[in-house]
MISE-819224 format. One record per residue (C-alpha): residue in three letters; x, z negated, y. Coordinates in steps of 0.02 Angstrom, whole numbers, padded with zeros to 5 digits, always signed. Each point is the difference from the previous one (the first is absolute). Last residue first. Example, Ala and Ser with C-alpha at 12.3 -4.5 7.8 and 13.67 -1.06 7.14 Angstrom:
SER+00684-00357-00053
ALA-00069-00033-00172
end
This chain:
UNK+01485-00648-00648
UNK-00057+00060+00174
UNK-00151-00076+00090
UNK+00028+00062+00185
UNK-00149-00043+00092
UNK-00083+00100+00146
UNK-00141-00056+00117
UNK-00073+00126+00104
UNK+00099+00062+00152
UNK+00038+00169-00063
UNK-00182+00040-00031
UNK-00053-00056+00162
UNK+00143+00104+00078
UNK-00071+00161-00082
UNK-00178-00047+00063
UNK+00062-00026+00181
UNK+00102+00173-00016
UNK-00139+00110-00056
UNK-00014+00059-00187
UNK+00069+00183-00043
UNK+00170-00079-00060
UNK-00064-00127-00125
UNK-00111+00101-00118
UNK-00153-00101-00047
UNK-00060-00127-00135
UNK-00153-00087-00012
UNK-00070-00162+00006
UNK+00089-00042+00154
UNK+00156+00085+00060
UNK+00104+00020-00165
UNK+00142+00115+00041
UNK+00049+00179-00050
UNK+00153+00095+00046
UNK-00009+00183-00055
UNK+00033+00086+00176
UNK+00154-00115+00012
UNK+00132+00107+00066
UNK-00107+00092+00123
UNK-00055-00180+00068
UNK+00185-00037+00078
UNK-00025-00142+00103
UNK-00142-00081-00067
UNK+00040+00043-00184
UNK+00165-00092+00057
UNK-00094-00167+00039
UNK-00088+00015-00168
UNK+00157+00018-00102
UNK+00098-00129+00097
UNK-00141-00134-00030
UNK-00010+00020-00179
UNK-00133+00064-00103
UNK-00095-00057-00146
UNK-00184-00027+00069
UNK-00094-00105-00108
UNK-00178-00052-00023
UNK-00097-00155-00047
UNK-00189-00028-00038
UNK-00144-00116-00024
UNK+00064-00186-00025
UNK-00070-00102-00140
UNK+00148-00111-00001
UNK+00042+00077-00161
UNK+00010+00167+00087
UNK+00130-00069+00116
UNK+00105-00074-00135
UNK-00008+00156-00109
UNK+00064+00101+00156
UNK+00138-00134+00041
UNK+00064-00005-00179
UNK-00006+00197-00006
UNK+00110+00011+00153
UNK+00128-00121-00080
UNK-00005+00105-00169
UNK+00024+00152+00101
UNK+00156-00059+00076
UNK+00062-00055-00179
UNK-00042+00158-00063
UNK+00100+00120+00128
UNK-00051+00115+00118
UNK-00139-00099+00075
UNK+00089-00090+00152
UNK+00128+00137+00033
UNK-00113+00081+00148
UNK-00039-00172+00076
UNK-00177-00053-00028
UNK-00136+00006+00125
UNK-00162-00095-00035
UNK-00182+00040+00063
UNK-00137-00107-00041
UNK-00172+00089+00031
UNK-00160-00090-00031
UNK-00154+00066-00069
UNK-00183+00018+00044
UNK-00046-00129-00123
UNK+00125-00124+00072
UNK-00110-00149+00007
UNK+00072-00074-00166
UNK+00170+00025+00076
UNK-00007-00170+00091
UNK+00181+00014+00051
UNK+00119-00128-00067
UNK+00093+00117-00124
UNK+00041+00099+00141
UNK+00110-00142+00072
UNK+00089-00018-00180
UNK+00023+00176-00011
UNK+00093+00007+00176
UNK+00095-00151-00049
UNK+00062+00082-00159
UNK+00052+00154+00099
UNK+00126-00085+00115
UNK-00008-00142+00130
UNK+00001+00087+00163
UNK-00158+00098+00015
UNK-00047+00029+00173
UNK+00091+00161+00030
UNK-00167+00101+00005
UNK-00144-00104-00016
UNK-00030-00062-00181
UNK-00093+00129-00115
UNK-00188-00037-00019
UNK-00061+00160+00072
UNK+00132+00064+00128
UNK+00059-00121+00133
UNK-00036+00043+00182
UNK+00090+00146+00084
UNK+00058+00006+00170
UNK-00104+00012+00163
UNK+00045-00163+00074
UNK+00157-00095-00078
UNK-00019-00112-00160
UNK+00080-00158+00032
UNK-00126-00101-00106
UNK-00103-00044+00155
UNK-00057+00181+00023
UNK+00035+00129+00124
UNK-00141+00106+00040
UNK-00106+00099-00117
UNK-00052+00185+00028
UNK+00152+00079-00077
UNK-00005-00116-00155
UNK-00166+00074-00062
UNK+00090+00173-00036
UNK+00155-00078-00083
UNK-00109-00125-00111
UNK-00124+00143-00013
UNK+00127+00089-00105
UNK-00104-00036-00176
UNK-00065-00170+00060
UNK-00057-00032-00186
UNK-00046-00185+00016
UNK-00189+00029-00021
UNK-00127-00148-00018
UNK-00170+00044-00077
UNK-00162+00024+00070
UNK-00159+00003-00106
UNK-00103+00109-00116
UNK+00021-00099-00150
UNK-00053+00106-00080
UNK-00100+00173+00017
UNK-00178+00015-00007
UNK-00089+00010+00178
UNK+00020-00181+00027
UNK+00161+00008+00105
UNK+00042+00188+00031
UNK+00049-00032+00187
UNK+00125-00132-00052
UNK-00039-00179+00021
UNK+00111-00143+00094
UNK+00001-00179-00024
UNK+00060-00045-00178
UNK+00136+00137-00022
UNK+00063+00028+00175
UNK+00006-00184+00034
UNK+00072-00036-00176
UNK+00154+00108+00040
UNK+00021-00020+00190
UNK+00014-00192+00001
UNK+00109-00027-00147
UNK+00099+00141+00061
UNK+00037-00082+00163
UNK+00037-00171-00076
UNK+00123+00080-00118
UNK+00095+00084+00144
UNK+00011-00170+00083
UNK+00041-00098-00154
UNK+00155+00122-00014
UNK+00102-00079+00139
UNK+00004-00176-00041
UNK-00007+00031-00184
UNK+00157+00082+00013
UNK+00029+00128-00149
UNK+00101+00107+00120
UNK-00125+00148+00017
UNK-00106-00067+00145
UNK+00119-00058+00137
UNK+00054-00174+00065
UNK+00044-00005+00200
UNK+00193-00001+00017
UNK+00063+00184-00021
UNK-00137+00104+00078
UNK-00071-00133+00122
UNK+00164-00062+00063
UNK+00059+00185+00039
UNK-00164+00030+00092
UNK+00040-00150+00103
UNK+00172+00060+00034
UNK-00056+00167+00049
UNK-00115-00063+00118
UNK+00116-00118+00091
UNK-00008-00189-00032
UNK+00012-00020+00142
UNK-00088+00138+00086
UNK+00082+00153+00081
UNK+00025+00089-00156
UNK-00171+00057+00006
UNK+00005+00130-00146
UNK-00093-00092-00138
UNK-00151+00125+00017
UNK-00041-00055+00173
UNK-00164-00079-00045
UNK+00071-00069-00157
UNK+00131-00100+00079
UNK-00129-00058+00128
UNK-00113-00058-00118
UNK+00131-00089-00107
UNK+00079-00094+00168
UNK-00179-00044+00056
UNK-00035-00069-00175
UNK+00154-00111+00015
UNK+00144+00032-00110
UNK+00118-00119-00108
UNK-00156-00103-00065
UNK+00072-00016-00162
UNK-00175-00028-00077
UNK-00133+00062+00121
UNK+00077+00136+00112
UNK+00138+00075-00106
UNK-00028-00029-00167
UNK-00198+00007+00000
UNK+00008+00149+00093
UNK+00134+00082-00100
UNK-00104-00030-00153
UNK-00154+00078+00080
UNK+00099+00146+00057
UNK+00061+00016-00185
UNK-00181-00008-00067
UNK-00035+00150+00136
UNK+00125+00097-00052
UNK-00049-00030-00192
UNK-00174+00062+00045
UNK+00048+00152+00078
UNK-00113+00131-00061
UNK-00181+00009-00077
UNK-00061+00151-00099
UNK-00184+00037-00008
UNK-00124-00081-00102
UNK-00148+00069-00111
UNK-00061-00057-00183
UNK-00079+00113-00120
UNK-00038-00005-00177
UNK-00125+00103-00108
UNK-00003+00149+00116
UNK-00155+00088+00071
UNK-00013-00117+00163
UNK-00055+00141+00140
UNK+00202+00024+00038
UNK+00012+00044-00185
UNK-00141+00122-00012
UNK-00158-00053-00080
UNK-00118+00072-00141
UNK+00006-00182-00081
UNK+00070+00075-00173
UNK+00096+00140+00097
UNK+00082-00124+00104
UNK+00038-00139-00139
UNK+00153+00050-00034
UNK+00121+00112+00091
UNK+00029+00174-00032
UNK-00166+00046+00075
UNK+00052-00091+00159
UNK+00155+00113+00031
UNK-00104+00150-00028
UNK-00146-00048+00121
UNK+00076-00044+00152
UNK-00103-00075+00145
UNK+00081+00030+00165
UNK-00119+00006+00156
UNK-00131-00127-00015
UNK+00065-00106-00131
UNK+00168+00010+00078
UNK-00081-00065+00156
UNK-00077-00151-00077
UNK+00161-00035-00078
UNK+00095-00005+00163
UNK-00122-00103+00079
UNK+00004-00131-00145
UNK+00204+00017+00034
UNK-00017-00027+00175
UNK-00102-00153-00021
UNK+00102-00077-00137
UNK+00173+00027+00109
UNK-00101-00089+00135
UNK-00031-00138-00105
UNK+00181-00014-00045
UNK+00028-00002+00193
UNK-00105-00153+00008
UNK+00065-00083-00149
UNK+00170+00022+00068
UNK-00035-00076+00165
UNK-00063-00155-00079
UNK+00133-00008-00133
UNK+00144+00011+00144
UNK-00093-00145+00109
UNK+00006-00115-00162
UNK+00191+00062-00024
UNK+00044-00050+00181
UNK-00085-00166-00025
UNK+00116-00022-00163
UNK+00150+00053+00108
UNK-00028-00149+00113
UNK-00052-00036+00178
UNK-00057+00158+00062
UNK+00012+00013+00192
UNK+00149+00112+00032
UNK-00023+00125-00145
UNK-00176+00027+00058
UNK-00170-00081-00014
UNK-00141+00023-00116
UNK-00039+00179+00033
UNK-00138+00096+00064
UNK-00050+00149-00118
UNK+00005+00175+00061
UNK+00116-00026+00145
UNK+00091+00150+00053
UNK+00151-00007+00118
UNK+00087+00166-00080
UNK+00169-00061-00046
UNK-00034-00177+00015
UNK-00150-00007-00114
UNK-00098-00154+00033
UNK-00067-00129-00101
UNK+00097-00139+00071
UNK+00158+00087-00006
UNK+00077-00065-00160
UNK-00161+00055-00089
UNK+00014+00174+00060
UNK+00186+00002-00062
UNK-00070-00055-00166
UNK-00134+00128+00008
UNK+00139+00140+00022
UNK+00106-00079-00147
UNK-00148+00022-00111
UNK-00022+00177+00042
UNK-00153+00044-00109
UNK-00040+00161-00083
UNK-00172+00059-00004
UNK-00075+00055-00180
UNK+00029+00089-00156
UNK+00116-00032-00149
UNK-00055+00030-00196
UNK-00135+00102+00050
UNK-00142+00012-00131
UNK+00038-00096-00171
UNK-00049+00063-00161
UNK+00093+00137-00050
UNK+00161-00094-00022
UNK-00012-00190+00044
UNK+00096-00039+00167
UNK+00149-00087+00067
UNK+00076+00054+00172
UNK+00170+00042+00016
UNK+00034+00154+00113
UNK-00120+00104-00068
UNK-00090-00055-00164
UNK+00084-00131-00113
UNK-00079-00015-00176
UNK-00107-00110-00090
UNK-00031+00022-00192
UNK+00039-00168-00045
UNK-00143-00074+00101
UNK-00144+00109-00051
UNK-00058-00091-00155
UNK-00008-00157+00099
UNK-00129+00074+00124
UNK+00056-00018+00194
UNK-00076-00162+00066
UNK+00132-00022+00153
UNK+00103-00131-00085
UNK+00024+00115-00152
UNK+00064+00136+00124
UNK+00130-00136+00075
UNK+00044-00066-00176
UNK+00033+00184-00070
UNK+00106+00032+00156
UNK+00113-00154-00030
UNK+00021+00019-00189
UNK+00016+00192+00010
UNK+00154-00002+00110
UNK+00047+00155+00097
UNK+00165+00091+00011
UNK+00034+00155+00122
UNK+00076+00145-00109
UNK+00064+00041+00093
UNK+00088-00065+00169
UNK+00095+00136+00085
UNK+00177-00002-00100
UNK-00073+00101-00144
UNK+00144-00033-00120
UNK+00004-00191+00049
UNK-00188-00021-00030
UNK+00020+00105-00151
UNK+00135-00112-00063
UNK-00122-00147+00032
UNK-00132+00077-00106
UNK+00116+00024-00140
UNK+00051-00191+00011
UNK-00191-00025+00006
UNK-00011+00084-00177
UNK+00126-00108-00080
UNK-00086-00149+00077
UNK-00153+00034-00090
UNK-00171+00006+00082
UNK-00115-00137-00086
UNK+00000-00131+00137
UNK-00063+00133+00127
UNK+00075+00137+00106
UNK-00095+00139+00076
UNK+00114+00150+00067
UNK-00040+00106+00138
UNK+00058+00178+00034
UNK-00059+00063+00177
UNK-00028+00185-00028
UNK+00101+00063+00104
UNK+00165-00045+00076
UNK+00087+00105-00105
UNK+00173-00034-00091
UNK-00034+00114-00144
UNK+00119-00083-00127
UNK-00049-00181+00015
UNK-00188+00027+00021
UNK+00001+00134-00145
UNK+00088-00128-00107
UNK-00124-00131+00029
UNK-00153+00117-00011
UNK+00092+00045-00193
UNK+00019-00186-00026
UNK-00185-00042+00028
UNK-00038+00167-00110
UNK+00090-00081-00149
UNK-00106-00157+00015
UNK-00013-00172+00101
UNK-00168-00078-00029
UNK+00063-00158-00054
UNK-00146-00088-00095
UNK-00140-00097+00083
UNK-00140+00057-00110
UNK-00067+00113+00136
UNK+00185+00066+00014
UNK+00124-00045+00130
UNK+00118+00037+00143
UNK+00102+00151-00004
UNK-00034+00147+00139
UNK-00087+00030+00172
UNK+00004+00137+00092
UNK-00041-00028+00190
UNK-00036+00158+00108
UNK+00049-00079+00161
UNK-00020+00143+00120
UNK+00125-00019+00134
UNK+00087+00146+00079
UNK+00135-00121+00053
UNK-00114-00123+00118
UNK-00150-00086-00036
UNK-00031-00117+00147
UNK+00089+00105+00123
UNK-00084+00152-00054
UNK-00159-00069+00053
UNK+00057+00005+00178
UNK+00072+00178-00022
UNK-00172+00062-00067
UNK+00002+00030-00201
UNK+00031+00165-00091
UNK+00007-00037-00188
UNK+00111+00067-00132
UNK-00001+00078-00170
UNK+00150+00080-00083
UNK+00093-00163-00057
UNK-00142-00040-00132
UNK+00042+00177-00065
UNK+00180-00034-00028
UNK-00046-00157-00094
UNK-00125+00088-00106
UNK+00139+00130-00048
UNK+00119-00150-00052
UNK-00142-00054-00115
UNK-00007+00178-00067
UNK+00187+00013-00031
UNK+00010-00177-00084
UNK-00135+00062-00116
UNK+00094+00154-00036
UNK+00168-00102-00033
UNK-00099-00117-00114
UNK-00055+00123-00105
UNK-00192+00066-00001
UNK-00108+00096-00133
UNK+00097-00093-00144
UNK-00156-00087-00066
UNK+00073-00172+00039
UNK+00067+00056+00181
UNK-00173+00076+00038
UNK-00093-00144-00069
UNK+00109-00116+00098
UNK-00014+00081+00165
UNK-00185+00012-00018
UNK-00032-00190-00032
UNK+00138-00049+00123
UNK-00102+00092+00157
UNK-00124-00157+00020
UNK+00151-00122-00013
UNK+00152+00070+00085
UNK-00099+00046+00159
UNK-00081-00176+00018
UNK-00069+00039+00173
UNK+00024+00165+00085
UNK-00049-00048+00184
UNK-00076+00091+00147
UNK+00089-00093+00142
UNK-00055+00107+00131
UNK-00168+00041+00080
UNK-00002+00180+00053
UNK-00158+00044-00088
UNK-00052+00118-00138
UNK+00178+00095-00005
UNK+00088-00174-00039
UNK-00121-00029-00145
UNK+00044+00183-00054
UNK+00182-00040-00028
UNK-00015-00161-00093
UNK-00137+00067-00126
UNK+00094+00171-00013
UNK+00158-00094-00041
UNK-00082-00103-00145
UNK-00083+00145-00068
UNK+00164+00093-00009
UNK+00082-00150-00088
UNK-00139-00004-00118
UNK+00018+00184-00035
UNK+00181-00005-00035
UNK-00018-00155-00110
UNK-00129+00091-00100
UNK-00181+00025-00039
UNK-00079-00060+00178
UNK-00185-00008-00006
UNK-00097+00121+00098
UNK-00025+00072+00181
UNK+00173-00088+00048
UNK+00059+00097-00094
UNK-00026+00131-00130
UNK-00005+00143+00116
UNK+00163-00062+00092
UNK+00094-00023-00165
UNK-00019+00170-00056
UNK+00068+00066+00172
UNK+00149-00116-00026
UNK+00008+00068-00189
UNK+00002+00169+00064
UNK+00121-00038+00138
UNK+00119-00082-00128
UNK-00001+00148-00114
UNK+00033+00112+00137
UNK+00153-00100+00067
UNK+00073+00010-00164
UNK-00044+00188-00028
UNK+00080+00036+00172
UNK-00084+00171+00058
UNK-00115-00087+00119
UNK-00166+00087+00069
UNK-00112-00028-00134
UNK+00051-00184-00001
UNK-00038-00012+00176
UNK-00174+00061-00022
UNK-00042-00125-00122
UNK+00074-00134+00108
UNK-00124+00056+00130
UNK-00136-00004-00104
UNK+00025-00181-00070
UNK+00044-00043+00181
UNK-00179+00053+00055
UNK-00056-00091-00148
UNK+00073-00161+00073
UNK-00096+00017+00154
UNK-00155+00033-00089
UNK+00013-00152-00090
UNK+00030-00103+00152
UNK-00148+00082+00093
UNK-00108-00035-00152
UNK+00040-00170+00021
UNK-00043-00009+00170
UNK-00171+00092-00017
UNK-00057-00123-00146
UNK+00049-00138+00101
UNK-00090+00051+00156
UNK-00156+00019-00106
UNK+00035-00173-00050
UNK+00018-00065+00172
UNK-00165+00102+00076
UNK-00110-00082-00153
UNK+00078-00170+00032
UNK-00060+00003+00196
UNK-00182+00060-00064
UNK-00005-00139-00113
UNK+00000-00134+00123
UNK-00190-00031-00011
UNK-00090+00054-00175
UNK-00092+00148+00012
UNK+00156+00117-00038
UNK+00001-00081-00188
UNK+00178+00039-00050
UNK+00036+00024-00174
UNK+00024+00179+00011
UNK+00136-00028+00132
UNK+00081-00129-00109
UNK+00015+00130-00142
UNK+00084+00130+00125
UNK+00128-00130+00061
UNK+00035-00050-00182
UNK+00019+00192-00044
UNK+00115+00037+00146
UNK+00111-00152-00035
UNK+00021+00082-00181
UNK+00034+00174+00068
UNK+00133-00088+00115
UNK+00105-00026-00173
UNK-00042-00129-00140
UNK+00174-00083-00062
UNK+00111+00049+00153
UNK-00143-00024+00114
UNK-00039-00181-00065
UNK+00183-00044-00009
UNK+00026+00041+00181
UNK-00119-00121+00073
UNK+00020+00015+00176
UNK+00122-00116+00097
UNK-00041+00016+00192
UNK+00097-00066+00144
UNK-00071+00130+00125
UNK-00136-00008+00119
UNK-00007+00160+00112
UNK+00084-00007+00170
UNK-00026-00062+00193
UNK-00095-00161-00043
UNK+00099-00043-00156
UNK+00181+00016+00048
UNK-00048-00033+00191
UNK-00071-00171-00037
UNK+00125-00101+00113
UNK-00016-00194+00036
UNK+00103-00109+00115
UNK+00059+00165+00094
UNK-00062-00041+00172
UNK-00103+00151-00012
UNK-00075-00050-00162
UNK-00043-00167+00057
UNK-00085+00080+00163
UNK-00093+00117-00119
UNK-00071-00131-00110
UNK-00048-00110+00161
UNK-00092+00144+00065
UNK-00098+00015-00146
UNK+00028+00164-00095
UNK-00120+00145-00020
UNK+00093+00133+00111
UNK+00159-00040-00096
UNK-00091+00056-00169
UNK-00072+00148+00061
UNK+00158+00069+00078
UNK+00110-00051-00149
UNK-00126+00087-00123
UNK+00003+00159+00089
UNK-00159+00087+00080
UNK+00019-00023+00181
UNK+00115+00170+00005
UNK+00018+00054-00187
UNK-00060+00190+00037
UNK+00154+00017+00119
UNK+00104-00062-00158
UNK+00006+00169-00061
UNK+00046+00106+00140
UNK+00151-00123+00036
UNK+00049+00008-00193
UNK-00016+00192+00006
UNK+00098+00004+00144
UNK+00142-00117-00059
UNK+00011+00102-00169
UNK+00038+00152+00100
UNK+00137-00086+00109
UNK+00080-00044-00166
UNK+00028-00177-00052
UNK+00139-00138-00023
UNK-00024-00162-00050
UNK+00092-00159+00022
UNK-00012-00179-00078
UNK+00126-00084+00114
UNK+00064-00006+00183
UNK-00133+00127+00034
UNK+00077+00170+00054
UNK-00100+00124-00108
UNK-00176-00077+00030
UNK+00031+00011+00189
UNK+00019-00182+00053
UNK-00104-00120+00108
UNK-00081+00115+00041
UNK+00093+00161-00038
UNK-00156+00128+00050
UNK-00034+00027-00191
UNK+00017-00202-00021
UNK-00138-00008+00129
UNK-00113+00117-00077
UNK+00025-00085-00185
UNK-00021-00170+00079
UNK-00176+00045+00049
UNK-00049+00057-00164
UNK-00057-00134-00111
UNK-00098-00016-00171
UNK-00099+00155-00014
UNK+00160+00105+00048
UNK+00086-00022-00177
UNK+00164+00098+00023
UNK+00102+00060-00158
UNK+00195-00056-00006
UNK+00134+00126-00062
UNK+00115-00076-00127
UNK-00005+00164-00102
UNK-00107+00143+00090
UNK-00179+00045+00009
UNK-00055-00173-00021
UNK-00054-00129-00143
UNK+00075+00096-00133
UNK-00040+00005-00188
UNK+00107+00049-00147
UNK+00120-00073-00139
UNK+00135+00072-00091
UNK+00097+00074+00151
UNK+00122+00139-00021
UNK-00031+00088+00156
UNK-00134-00078+00106
UNK-00178+00026-00041
UNK-00120+00047+00149
UNK-00172-00043+00053
UNK-00074+00041+00172
UNK-00157-00089+00054
UNK-00164+00097-00036
UNK-00086-00092-00151
UNK+00077-00172+00018
UNK-00057-00007+00186
UNK-00171+00065-00034
UNK-00034-00125-00139
UNK+00068-00142+00117
UNK-00126+00079+00132
UNK-00135-00014-00127
UNK+00038-00178-00043
UNK+00022-00044+00193
UNK-00170+00053+00035
UNK-00077-00069-00152
UNK+00066-00178+00036
UNK-00041+00028+00187
UNK-00186+00036-00034
UNK-00064+00152+00087
UNK-00014+00025+00189
UNK+00147+00122+00020
UNK+00047+00092-00154
UNK+00051+00159+00060
UNK+00123-00077+00121
UNK+00070-00106-00136
UNK+00052+00156-00093
UNK+00092+00065+00160
UNK+00091-00161+00021
UNK+00053-00017-00180
UNK+00072+00187+00003
UNK+00096-00027+00163
UNK+00054-00178-00031
UNK+00070+00037-00173
UNK+00093+00160+00059
UNK+00094-00078+00150
UNK+00156-00045-00082
UNK+00127-00109+00096
UNK+00188-00001-00069
UNK+00107-00091-00075
UNK+00182+00068-00033
UNK+00013+00091-00158
UNK+00182+00017-00050
UNK-00008-00183-00052
UNK-00139+00026-00128
UNK+00087+00156-00062
UNK+00146-00104-00054
UNK-00119-00093-00123
UNK-00060+00169-00071
UNK+00172+00062-00026
UNK+00062-00154-00092
UNK-00146-00006-00104
UNK+00028+00180-00056
UNK+00189-00026-00018
UNK-00026-00154-00125
UNK-00004-00175+00061
end
């Protein structure tokens, strides 16, 4: 990187995340003026007022402009969604913002007072308070005992959105306004249902004008800066940047610089409209490629300047931030935003889509060493091995799991099974952590309550009662001392699962209805087909495609527990049910028994079969759990948009547990696989930490058995490689062989941390010496040292393989 980029990158670390009150104050004052009006129009006008009044600034030397808050890496506040936790954390309950175990934020006393005064207006008006008040008692109880959790959707805006970047680049936002105005003229307001369309389309016009106005504010500011500088080189840059902001995003992009500025404006402003995270970038190297190629061919752009613009984009992606409550931060630590950027894959006619811009992105990923955006590589049978060697070299250089790797064959099969149009399949892109979506045609790639599979299993083993709280929602079919076989336990478990899956759906439907009442957003809706044509926002059913489904956590831990029960109680009969129950109730710590609790735990860990070792005896249980979850979600449960236009409008299985495996594990007691109470359950579809004992090929073979056709919401598969694994061609060949086998087996995803235990442990003890150390947490990367100790330990304990040449 050149001096300019290095200084801008260093500036990221010099700006500690803060809390900015501006958006909350401006938004709230605007909303006060519009009480009683339709929510979609109120939010559009408030959106306009925020973009028109918020502070804008240009950092020294930067080539792309646009800021989310009043300072770099500061997070705005969105009081319309939830406020109680803000008041509590200002009081230090459970932590002061600046003293959290991770994801810390600073603030001034003035900012604190502004926020507290602002959120007074939102008492009893927030999304979460209204959602919570409407939940059935059994859903509230399930949430309280941590079997389900919908905080990420019920207390925040809806994210996981992938807009139509290509449309905005080709036509501009004036084109979007023209489409909305045309539809307005076509409406017959005497027809039932058209009034709500009328309001939505008016809001589309307002919100798109807001974005154009925001860009023109920068155009004016940049022109003023150009007048004030004596540096002729910088003056020329500032004048060109001013011209760029007058042209885009209002009108079509004409150059690569304008195209990438447009892309940044979209990425940024969607995260000002609401605080829903995982706003993603789609196939970055495909929709920007025509502009890059044209400018290179015409001599307007060199590879060096193109590289600098992409580097600038990566820096801007790391400037934005999100303030979450501490409980929510436990599920999304590391200042997580999941801005997924896809490269590679195939073209519409099935050819390799890799181009020179793909290589530029790889070079920037390796060189910059940043956590955002989350770069993802799409592999298919036509992806050259030579190119994949370069990809693995970048994985080794980045250290923190980028690019993550996805398999076109498996994902396209999943989407085809859901009824997605054949012509759209090749163009899918990952959104957020990992979810598959069709750019510009899907509403929310991930949305819905989380499901704690391990907690439901614990409830099943205790006759339907949660041992931690004593709650019984669905009376059980027995307990571990009365069940006669593993199959009998599985039948009881599926019955409990179905019940809690139903509660997931109920909570999600209520959350959706509350978002319709409180949180309709016109701008993002206008960038997704067919919202303008239908006159509906995304949450009302405006998109072409939709499918709900929140993350699940702990399936492999449960599968291993079934294998342990079958081994210890019913096959070998080396323990009695009473012995196993007592050992778990005492967390394997009662050494007065014979065998002692620690001996029982050691036997369960070392002797009972485990998923990840290519052992059908163990693997069959995890497979059966997924074979139940996937079809049940897809065939039995409908999303709230069912029958309103989008397809397939059902629920789908998510195996993207983010860090929910750590957070959910805290509420789960000891399990029959030897896992102790309160510790993490497995992450995604990865084997339980420490359970894989037969090498990477065996892990891949176990993964191949999973019914991935049901994994539409994604399946995270973590592997950790020794630091020297990818440093030579032979090591890369071995890893590439595993990757290709994995994807030819129709599996979804794999990602690599390339770090040794020694480095990670030293970073725990000497964080000041490892400021730039990155790790792959779930479907995103984060700097290691700011993470809390529990999550750091989870990363360290993940499976690691040495695959030297």
